[in-house]
N, C-alpha and C positions, 0 to 999 in steps of 0.2 A: 458483391454489393447487394444489399437487400432491396426488396420491392419498394419500400417507402423512399429510400435514398435514390433509387433509379427514377421513380416517378417525379420526385422533386427536381432532380437534375434535368430530366427531359422537359419539364414545364419551364425551367429556366432557359434552356437552350432554344426550344421550339416556340415558346410563348403562344400557345394555341388559342388564347383568347376565348373562343366560343366553347372550348372544352376538349378534354382528352380523357379517354378511358383506356386504362392499361390492364390487360389480363395476363396473368402468369400461366403459361402453358406447360411449364416444367422443363427440365433439361436446359435451362438457360435461355429459353425462348419466351417471347412476350408478343401479345397481339395489341397493337395500338389502334384504337378507334377514334377517329376525329369527328367533331361535330359538324365540320364543313369540308367540302371538297377543296376549297381554296386553301385551307390550312394543310390538308394532306399534300396537295401539289407543292406548296411552299417548302414543306419539310423534305419531300422527295427531291426537289430540284436544287436546294441550297446546300446539300451535303458536300463533302463527307462530314459525318458527325463523330466526335470522339468523347468517350466516357472514361475517365481515369486512364488516359494514355492508351486506350484501346479503341479501334475503329468499331463503330456501330453499324452492323449490316442490316439493311432494310430490303425487304422484298414484298411483293404483293401477295396477299393471302390466296391460297389455292385449297380447294376442298380435300385434297389428298395429302396435305401437309402433315408431317410427322416430326415432332420435336426430337 
């Protein structure tokens, strides 16, 4: 799935309202930046999320992350 399709699907699922920024980190990893803490908390607590019959894994960003 390409970036635009993923972004479109995530905005449909998550309905971020205040905004969502999605950064492609490579190797199938993306960084989602939410405009509000409330939207972030809603997405994290309402999962699990599926994209094309695959589970979407979410985890908090860490400075030592390697895709």
